[in-house]
N, C-alpha and C positions, 0 to 999 in steps of 0.2 A: 563677858565683854563682847558685845555684838560685832563691833568693828574688827576685832581680832579674828573672830570666826569667819566673817565675810571675806576678809583679805586672805586668810589662810585657805579658804575654800576656793577662791578664785585662782590662787597660785597652784593649788592641788589640781584643779581642773586642767589648767594649762600644762602642768608638768606631766599629768597622765596622758594627755593628747600627744605631747612631744615624745614621751617615752615610747608610746605605741608607734608613732610615725617613724622614729629612729630605730625601733626595735632594740631599745636600750633599757633593760630591766634595772640597771644600776643607777640610772639618772635620779630616781626618787631618793635613794640612799645618799647620793652625793649632795643633793639639794638639802636633805634633812640635816646632814652633818654641817654644811655651811651655815644653815639657819641657826642650828643649835650652838654654834660658836659665839653667836651674838645674843641669842635669846632662846633659852630652853623652853620658855612658855610658848613662844611663837612656833618653835619646832614641834611641840606636842600638838598644838592646834593644827598645824600643817599635816602631821602624820595622822591625826584623827580624821581630818577631811579626806585624806587619801584612803584610809581604811573604809570609811563610810562609802565613798564613791566606788571602791572596788567591790564591796559587799553588795551594794545596790546593783552594780553591773552583773554580778553573779546571779542575783535574784531575778533580774530581768531576763537573763539567759534561760533560766529554768522556766519562767513563765512563757517565754516564746517557744521553747521546746514543747511545753504542754499544749500550747495553742496549735502547734503544727501537728501534734499527734492525736488530738481529740477526734473522735469519730464524728462523721457527719450525721445529722439526724436521719433516721430511716425515712425512706420515701413514703408519702401518703398512699394508702391503698387506692387502687383504681375504683371509681364509682361502680356500683352494682348496676349493670346494664340489663339484667334479666327482665325479659318481658317488654323491652323497648323496641324490638324489631318488628 
């Protein structure tokens, strides 16, 4: 169900942003419980979107660390100037 996934993902994105802004790790769990009381299917879609977004964030963090630690290419050797004076 595409609309369910789209709505759950939008809510997950907002919830993760707010949880970070408020420094409240329990917000996601509270929202999940509230959603699940009405619709376990929607709750699972929401939690799946949360897990996917968290996993992608961790993956991006690893990629950025690797970008920051990769070695710069070695400098090109100076041209041979022998006999040019």
